[in-house]
C-alpha positions in Angstrom: -10.5 16.6 -11.4 -11.1 12.9 -10.7 -13.3 11.3 -8.1 -10.9 9.4 -5.9 -13.7 7.2 -4.5 -14.7 5.9 -7.9 -13.3 2.8 -9.5 -13.5 4.6 -12.9 -10.8 7.1 -13.7 -10.1 9.2 -16.8 -7.5 8.0 -19.2 -4.0 9.3 -19.4 -3.5 11.9 -22.1 -0.9 14.1 -23.8 -1.5 17.5 -25.2 0.6 19.2 -27.9 -0.2 22.8 -28.8 1.2 25.4 -31.1 0.3 29.1 -31.3 1.6 31.6 -33.9 1.3 35.4 -33.5 2.6 38.3 -35.6 6.2 38.7 -36.8 6.8 35.0 -36.6 6.5 34.7 -32.8 5.4 31.3 -31.5 4.4 29.5 -28.4 4.7 25.7 -28.0 3.3 23.7 -25.0 3.3 20.0 -24.0 0.9 18.8 -21.2 0.9 15.3 -19.7 -1.8 14.2 -17.2 -1.8 10.9 -15.4 -5.0 10.0 -13.3 -4.8 7.6 -10.4 -7.6 5.9 -8.6 -6.5 6.8 -5.1 -4.5 10.0 -5.3 -6.3 12.0 -8.0 -4.7 13.4 -11.2 -1.0 14.2 -11.5 0.3 16.4 -14.4 3.3 18.2 -15.8 3.6 20.9 -18.5 6.5 22.4 -20.5 5.9 25.5 -22.5 7.9 28.2 -24.3 7.7 31.4 -26.3 10.3 32.2 -28.8 11.3 34.7 -31.5 14.7 33.9 -33.1 15.3 37.1 -35.3 14.7 39.9 -33.0 16.6 43.1 -33.8 18.1 45.7 -31.4 19.6 49.1 -32.4 21.3 51.2 -29.7 20.8 54.2 -32.0 18.6 54.7 -35.1 21.8 55.0 -37.2 23.5 52.0 -35.6 23.8 48.6 -37.2 21.1 46.1 -36.2 22.1 43.4 -33.8 20.1 40.2 -34.2 19.4 38.0 -31.1 16.8 35.5 -30.0 14.3 36.1 -27.2 12.5 33.2 -25.4 10.6 32.2 -22.3 10.7 28.6 -20.9 7.9 27.6 -18.5 7.7 24.4 -16.4 4.7 23.4 -14.3 3.5 20.6 -12.2 -0.3 20.0 -11.5 -2.5 18.2 -9.1 -6.3 17.8 -9.0 -8.8 15.8 -7.0 -12.5 15.8 -6.2 -14.4 15.5 -2.9 -18.0 14.8 -3.8 -19.1 17.5 -6.2 -16.2 19.8 -5.3 -13.2 19.8 -7.5 -9.9 21.2 -6.4 -6.7 21.9 -8.3 -3.3 23.5 -8.0 -0.3 24.3 -10.3 3.2 25.1 -9.2 5.4 26.7 -11.9 8.6 28.4 -12.7 9.9 30.2 -15.7 13.0 31.6 -17.2 12.9 34.5 -19.6 15.7 35.9 -21.8 15.5 39.2 -23.8 18.8 40.3 -25.3 21.2 40.4 -22.4 18.4 40.6 -19.8 17.0 37.6 -18.0 14.2 37.0 -15.5 13.4 34.1 -13.1 10.0 33.6 -11.6 8.1 31.1 -9.4 4.4 31.1 -9.0 1.3 29.1 -7.7 -2.2 28.9 -9.1 -5.2 27.6 -7.2 -8.6 26.7 -8.4 -11.9 25.1 -7.2 -15.2 24.2 -8.9 -18.5 22.9 -7.8 -20.6 20.6 -10.0 -24.3 21.2 -9.7 -25.5 19.5 -12.9 -26.1 20.9 -15.5 -24.2 23.8 -14.0 -20.5 24.2 -13.0 -19.2 27.0 -11.0 -15.5 27.9 -10.5 -13.1 30.3 -8.9 -9.3 30.5 -9.3 -6.3 32.7 -8.4 -3.4 32.5 -10.8 0.2 33.8 -10.7 0.7 34.0 -6.9 4.4 34.6 -6.9 7.4 36.8 -7.6 9.8 37.5 -10.5 13.2 38.9 -10.5 13.6 42.4 -12.1 15.3 42.2 -15.5 18.6 43.8 -14.6 21.3 42.6 -17.0 22.6 39.1 -16.1 22.0 39.4 -12.4 18.3 38.4 -12.2 18.2 37.9 -8.4 19.3 41.5 -7.6 15.6 42.5 -6.9 12.1 41.1 -7.2 8.5 42.2 -7.7 5.2 40.4 -7.5 3.7 38.8 -10.7 0.5 40.2 -12.3 -1.9 38.0 -10.1 -5.4 37.6 -11.4 -8.7 36.5 -9.7 -11.2 34.7 -11.9 -14.8 33.6 -11.6 -16.5 31.3 -14.0 -19.8 29.4 -14.7 -20.8 26.8 -17.2 -24.0 25.4 -18.4 -24.2 22.0 -20.1 -27.9 21.3 -20.8 -27.0 18.3 -23.0 -24.0 16.3 -24.2 -24.0 18.3 -27.5 -24.1 21.9 -26.2 -22.4 24.0 -23.6 -22.1 27.7 -22.6 -19.3 29.2 -20.4 -19.0 32.7 -18.9 -16.0 34.2 -17.1 -14.9 37.3 -15.2 -11.3 38.1 -14.5 -9.8 40.8 -12.2 -6.2 41.8 -12.1 -4.7 43.2 -9.1 -3.4 46.0 -11.3 -7.1 47.1 -11.7 -7.9 45.5 -15.1 -11.1 43.6 -15.6 -12.1 41.2 -18.4 -15.4 39.5 -19.1 -15.9 36.7 -21.6 -18.5 34.3 -22.9 -18.3 31.3 -25.1 -20.4 28.5 -26.6 -19.6 25.1 -28.1 -21.6 22.3 -29.7 -21.3 19.0 -31.4 -22.5 19.0 -34.9 -21.6 15.4 -35.8 -20.2 12.6 -33.6 -16.6 13.6 -34.5 -17.0 17.3 -35.1 -17.3 20.1 -32.5 -17.3 23.9 -33.0 -16.6 26.6 -30.5 -16.9 30.4 -30.5 -16.6 33.1 -27.9 -15.5 36.6 -27.1 -15.1 39.2 -24.5 -14.0 42.6 -23.5 -11.2 43.8 -21.2 -8.9 46.8 -22.0 -9.8 46.0 -25.6 -12.2 43.6 -27.3 -11.2 40.1 -28.3 -12.9 37.1 -29.9 -12.3 33.7 -31.5 -13.6 30.5 -32.9 -12.3 26.9 -33.3 -13.1 23.5 -34.5 -12.3 20.0 -33.1 -12.2 16.7 -34.8 -12.4 13.6 -32.5 -11.0 10.3 -33.9 -11.2 7.8 -31.0 -7.9 8.3 -29.1 -6.8 11.3 -31.2 -8.2 14.8 -31.1 -7.2 17.5 -33.6 -8.1 21.2 -33.1 -7.7 24.5 -34.8 -8.7 27.9 -33.6 -8.1 31.6 -34.6 -8.4 34.5 -32.1 -8.3 38.2 -32.6 -7.1 40.8 -30.0 -7.4 44.5 -30.8 -3.8 45.2 -29.8 -2.2 42.0 -31.3 -4.2 41.1 -34.3 -4.9 37.5 -35.3 -3.3 34.5 -33.8 -3.6 30.9 -34.9 -3.7 27.9 -32.6 -3.2 24.2 -33.5 -3.5 21.4 -31.0 -3.3 17.6 -30.8 -4.5 15.5 -27.9 -3.5 11.9 -27.6 -5.3 9.6 -25.2 -3.4 6.8 -23.8 -5.6 3.9 -22.6 -5.0 2.8 -19.1 -5.0 -0.8 -18.0 -7.9 -1.1 -15.6 -6.6 -1.2 -12.1 -7.3 -4.4 -10.2 -10.2 -3.9 -7.9 -9.7 -6.2 -4.9 -13.4 -5.9 -4.0 -14.4 -6.9 -7.5 -12.1 -9.9 -7.4 -13.7 -10.9 -4.1 -17.2 -10.5 -5.5 -16.3 -12.7 -8.5 -14.9 -15.4 -6.2 -18.0 -15.4 -4.0 -20.2 -15.5 -7.1 -18.3 -18.5 -8.3 -18.8 -20.4 -5.0 -22.6 -19.8 -5.1 -22.6 -21.0 -8.7 -21.0 -24.3 -7.6 -23.6 -24.7 -4.9 -26.3 -24.1 -7.5 -24.7 -26.7 -9.8 -24.8 -29.2 -6.9 -28.5 -28.5 -6.3 -29.2 -29.0 -10.1 -27.5 -32.3 -10.1 -29.9 -33.8 -7.4 -33.0 -32.1 -8.8 -33.4 -29.3 -6.3 -34.3 -26.8 -8.9 -35.9 -24.1 -6.7 -32.9 -24.1 -4.3 -30.6 -24.0 -7.4 -32.4 -20.9 -8.6 -31.8 -19.2 -5.3 -28.1 -20.0 -5.4 -27.7 -18.7 -9.0 -29.7 -15.6 -8.2 -27.3 -14.7 -5.3 -24.3 -15.5 -7.5 -25.6 -13.0 -10.1 -26.2 -10.4 -7.2 -22.5 -10.7 -6.4 -21.3 -10.5 -10.0 -23.9 -9.9 -12.7 -21.5 -10.8 -15.6 -21.3 -14.4 -14.3 -22.4 -16.2 -17.5 -22.4 -19.6 -16.0 -24.7 -18.5 -13.2 -27.0 -16.8 -15.7 -27.3 -20.0 -17.8 -27.8 -22.1 -14.7 -30.6 -19.7 -13.5 -32.4 -20.0 -16.8 -32.1 -23.8 -16.8 -33.3 -24.0 -13.2 -36.2 -21.7 -13.7 -37.2 -23.7 -16.8 -37.2 -26.9 -14.7 -39.2 -25.2 -11.9 -41.7 -24.0 -14.5 -42.0 -27.5 -16.0 -42.7 -29.0 -12.6 -45.3 -26.4 -11.6 -47.1 -26.9 -15.0 -47.2 -30.7 -14.4 -48.4 -30.3 -10.8 -51.2 -27.8 -11.9 -52.3 -30.1 -14.7 -52.4 -33.1 -12.4 -54.5 -31.1 -9.9 -56.8 -30.0 -12.7 -57.4 -33.6 -13.7 -58.2 -34.6 -10.1 -60.7 -31.7 -9.7 -62.2 -32.5 -13.0 -62.8 -36.2 -12.1 -64.4 -35.1 -8.9 -66.7 -32.7 -10.7 -65.1 -29.5 -9.1 -65.1 -27.7 -12.4 -64.4 -24.3 -11.0 -61.2 -25.6 -9.3 -60.2 -27.4 -12.4 -60.7 -24.2 -14.5 -58.5 -22.2 -12.0 -55.7 -24.8 -12.3 -55.8 -24.6 -16.1 -55.6 -20.9 -15.9 -52.6 -21.1 -13.6 -50.9 -23.2 -16.4 -51.8 -20.7 -19.1 -50.4 -17.9 -17.0 -47.0 -19.6 -17.3 -47.4 -21.1 -20.8 -50.0 -19.4 -23.0 -49.7 -22.0 -25.7 -50.0 -25.1 -23.5 -52.4 -27.3 -25.5 -53.5 -29.4 -22.5 -54.5 -26.3 -20.5 -56.2 -24.7 -23.5 -58.2 -27.8 -24.2 -59.0 -28.3 -20.5 -60.1 -24.7 -20.0 -62.5 -25.0 -22.9 -64.0 -28.1 -21.5 -64.5 -26.6 -18.1 -66.1 -23.5 -19.5 -68.5 -25.7 -21.4 -69.3 -27.8 -18.3 -70.1 -24.5 -16.3 -72.4 -23.4 -19.1 -74.3 -26.7 -19.0 -74.6 -26.8 -15.2 -78.2 -27.1 -13.9 -77.7 -23.8 -12.1 -77.7 -22.0 -15.4 -80.2 -24.2 -17.4 -83.2 -24.5 -15.1 -86.1 -22.7 -16.4 -87.4 -21.5 -12.9 -84.0 -19.9 -12.0 -84.5 -16.1 -11.9 -82.3 -14.1 -14.2 -80.9 -12.1 -11.3 -79.6 -15.4 -9.7 -78.0 -16.3 -13.0 -76.3 -12.8 -13.1 -75.1 -13.1 -9.5 -73.7 -16.6 -10.2 -71.8 -15.4 -13.3 -70.3 -12.5 -11.3 -69.2 -15.0 -8.6 -67.6 -17.2 -11.4 -65.6 -14.2 -12.7 -64.4 -13.3 -9.2 -63.5 -16.9 -8.5 -61.5 -17.1 -11.8 -59.7 -13.8 -10.8 -58.7 -15.5 -7.5 -60.9 -13.2 -5.5 -62.6 -15.9 -3.4 -63.9 -13.5 -0.9 -65.9 -11.6 -3.5 -67.1 -14.8 -5.1 -68.4 -15.9 -1.8 -70.3 -12.6 -1.4 -72.0 -13.0 -4.8 -73.0 -16.6 -4.2 -74.0 -15.9 -0.6 -76.4 -13.3 -1.9 -78.1 -16.0 -4.1 -78.7 -18.1 -1.0 -80.1 -15.1 1.0 -82.4 -14.0 -1.9 -83.4 -17.5 -3.2 -83.1 -20.0 -0.4 -84.8 -22.7 -2.5 -81.9 -22.8 -5.0 -79.9 -25.6 -3.3 -77.5 -26.0 -6.3 -75.6 -22.9 -5.0 -74.5 -24.7 -1.8 -71.5 -26.6 -3.3 -70.2 -23.3 -4.8 -70.5 -21.5 -1.5 -68.6 -24.3 0.3 -65.9 -24.2 -2.4 -65.5 -20.4 -2.2 -65.4 -20.6 1.6 -62.6 -23.2 1.4 -60.7 -21.3 -1.1 -61.1 -18.0 0.9 -59.8 -19.7 4.0 -56.9 -21.2 2.0 -56.2 -17.7 0.8 -56.0 -16.4 4.3 -53.8 -19.3 5.3 -51.4 -18.7 2.5 -51.2 -15.0 3.4 -50.5 -15.8 7.0 -47.8 -18.3 5.9 -46.3 -15.6 3.7 -46.4 -13.2 6.6 -44.6 -15.6 8.9 -42.0 -16.2 6.2 -41.5 -12.4 5.9 -41.2 -12.3 9.7 -38.4 -14.9 9.6 -36.6 -12.9 6.9 -36.9 -9.8 9.1 -38.9 -8.1 6.4 -41.2 -6.6 9.0 -43.0 -4.0 6.8 -43.9 -6.8 4.4 -45.2 -8.9 7.3 -47.4 -6.2 8.5 -48.8 -5.5 4.9 -49.6 -9.3 4.4 -51.5 -9.3 7.8 -53.4 -6.3 6.8 -54.4 -8.0 3.5 -55.8 -10.9 5.5 -57.8 -8.4 7.6 -59.2 -6.9 4.3 -60.5 -10.3 3.5 -61.8 -11.1 7.0 -61.8 -8.1 9.4 -62.6 -10.4 12.3 -59.7 -12.9 11.8 -58.2 -13.2 15.3 -54.9 -14.7 14.0 -54.2 -11.8 11.7 -55.1 -9.3 14.4 -52.8 -10.9 17.0 -50.0 -11.3 14.4 -50.2 -7.7 13.2 -50.1 -6.3 16.8 -47.1 -8.4 17.6 -45.2 -7.4 14.4 -46.1 -3.7 14.9 -44.8 -3.9 18.5 -41.6 -5.7 17.3 -41.1 -3.2 14.5 -41.4 -0.2 16.9 -38.8 -1.8 19.3 -36.5 -2.6 16.3 -36.8 1.0 15.0 -35.9 2.4 18.4 -32.9 0.1 18.7 -31.7 0.8 15.2 -32.0 4.6 15.6 -30.1 4.6 18.9 -27.3 2.5 17.4 -27.2 4.4 14.2 -26.9 7.8 16.0 -24.0 6.4 18.0 -22.3 5.2 14.8 -22.9 8.6 13.2 -21.3 10.4 16.2 -18.3 8.0 16.1 -17.9 8.8 12.4 -18.8 5.2 11.4 -20.9 6.5 8.5 -21.3 3.2 6.7 -22.7 1.4 9.7 -24.9 4.3 10.4 -26.2 4.5 6.9 -26.9 0.7 7.0 -29.0 1.0 10.2 -30.8 4.2 9.0 -31.7 2.3 5.8 -33.0 -0.6 7.8 -35.3 1.8 9.7 -36.7 3.1 6.4 -37.2 -0.5 5.1 -39.6 -0.9 8.1 -41.0 2.7 8.2 -40.4 4.6 5.0 -41.8 7.8 6.5 -39.4 7.9 9.4 -38.2 11.5 9.4 -35.2 11.1 11.6 -33.7 8.3 9.5 -34.3 10.3 6.4 -32.7 13.5 7.8 -29.6 11.6 8.9 -29.2 9.8 5.6 -29.5 13.2 3.8 -26.8 14.6 6.1 -24.5 11.7 5.2 -25.1 12.2 1.5 -24.8 15.9 1.4 -21.6 16.0 3.4 -20.2 13.2 1.3 -19.1 11.1 4.3 -19.2 7.9 2.5 -15.9 6.9 0.9 -15.2 3.7 -1.2 -14.6 1.6 2.0 -18.0 2.7 3.3 -19.7 1.9 0.0 -18.1 -1.6 -0.1 -19.5 -2.3 3.4 -22.9 -0.9 2.4 -22.9 -3.1 -0.8 -22.0 -6.2 1.4 -25.0 -5.5 3.7 -27.3 -4.9 0.7 -26.2 -8.2 -0.9 -26.7 -10.1 2.4 -30.2 -8.5 2.8 -31.0 -9.5 -0.8 -29.9 -13.1 -0.3 -32.1 -13.4 2.8 -35.1 -12.0 1.0 -35.2 -8.6 2.7 -35.6 -6.7 -0.6 -36.7 -3.4 1.0 -33.5 -3.1 2.9 -31.4 -4.1 -0.1 -33.2 -1.6 -2.3 -32.7 1.3 0.2 -29.0 0.5 0.6 -28.3 0.2 -3.2 -30.2 3.4 -3.9 -28.0 5.2 -1.4 -24.8 3.8 -2.9 -25.9 5.0 -6.4 -26.6 8.5 -5.1 -23.0 8.7 -3.9 -21.3 6.8 -6.7 -23.4 5.9 -9.8 -20.6 3.7 -11.2 -20.1 1.4 -8.2 -19.6 -2.2 -9.3 -22.8 -4.0 -10.2 -25.1 -2.0 -8.0 -27.4 -0.6 -10.7 -28.2 -4.0 -12.1 -28.6 -5.5 -8.6 -31.1 -2.7 -7.8 -33.1 -3.6 -10.8 -33.0 -7.3 -9.8 -34.2 -6.5 -6.2 -37.1 -4.3 -7.6 -38.2 -7.1 -9.9 -38.0 -9.7 -7.1 -40.1 -7.5 -4.9 -42.7 -7.0 -7.6 -42.9 -10.8 -8.2 -43.2 -11.4 -4.4 -46.0 -8.9 -4.2 -47.7 -10.4 -7.3 -47.6 -13.9 -5.8 -49.4 -12.8 -2.6 -52.1 -10.9 -4.3 
């Protein structure tokens, strides 16, 4: 079966098989299958049994009459898949000739399977139909039902190189057969299979396959207690299909090209950060856009160069003013971006030497505990934890009020702590503008961890929580209406936005599970979700984008570009979190 909602379909292939039994009897069969993206798999088969030198004697003493006997079988097939459920049907007809007697039959076979990786469960009914009774050359004089069989099967595929299948077959004439088989890949091109079973009499067999790219050769031998050995030879030829043009992919490529052009324009006028954003969105639309990838690398290199220059200039200014801790921090910013930068390495060494030679550490009357507290504060300051540095240095002032040399460091840590709070609040407002409400709340709470009495953070947090609650209520109401109206893509998008704000929301989680389990998202729905995810990504709402792309992958793991976009969004979110820490 083929997943009709997936842009990836199996290749067209042709099977040729030959079976030889006792007394020169043979069976040949040709199968042709053609998969389509939209309609599933179509197929046709032509098979025949023949024995050319069959003898007939009307009496033991009569002369033998030689005649051929043969059966010709024609079938058409159809298969498709709905989620993990595979459905198939075959409609066939046959003509059989034995001496002067002939039979015509028509029949239908139906099957279904459910894929629950690594297991596959199947059920089928074969030979639902009637055949004419072999009465001379008048085959339509009477009819009788064909020997219909009901079959159950199960397969286990724990790895790509090993599988086991079992089956149970019941004939409406009362016969029962059970079988089991196993197969494995020894080398990349070699597979072996063996199996057996028991019905009216025991049977068994083994085979080997050789896979050569688009050609597969197979041989098997089987043994039936009432027939003896039979030999089977098969050839499978795969015919590569031209990839069907995906209008959505073409649209994504065109959109990616337009954002690349915008990025090129920003690069021309030196707006490197803006160019990075344009190239990043271009890659979100089409990850294989090599021009956008190269542009992104060039823009990020230019941004990095500018940031390094700015930090080095700031370090020189701090150094000239005697603010050695600030200068040290600036040099460390540079080394975080370029570990081999000689200016930063030299400057950091000089600043560490300056700190060691400061009177705070060299006066004989300074207690060792004060020196220890000062060093702890320096380490916290270098780690960008200005609140903790302020606590260590404030403890020096409280314990040893006569050490006036600590006052400039307390002032410096205070300014830096306040700047840290300001930067966090700015980031929180930016998240609010991007509608990333959960991120805004987390940033406000980070401010309160630094300063639990900060009124601006308290007010902002309460406003965002109130807004988030209203937004969740509105989204849930609208999403439930979309769900009831069978607008599953819109419903899934809104439920995902709810989870981006409140990951623990049970109602949104339950509805999304219902949509996934009942496979209510077809390709058109997934396209709409991908568009919403890309829009959220472009606006910086990475939580919503991640939720939507994860949902698409659960329905269709091969959907265009989604897996790489999800990785990009996760990295972006991690970088954003790292910058605000």
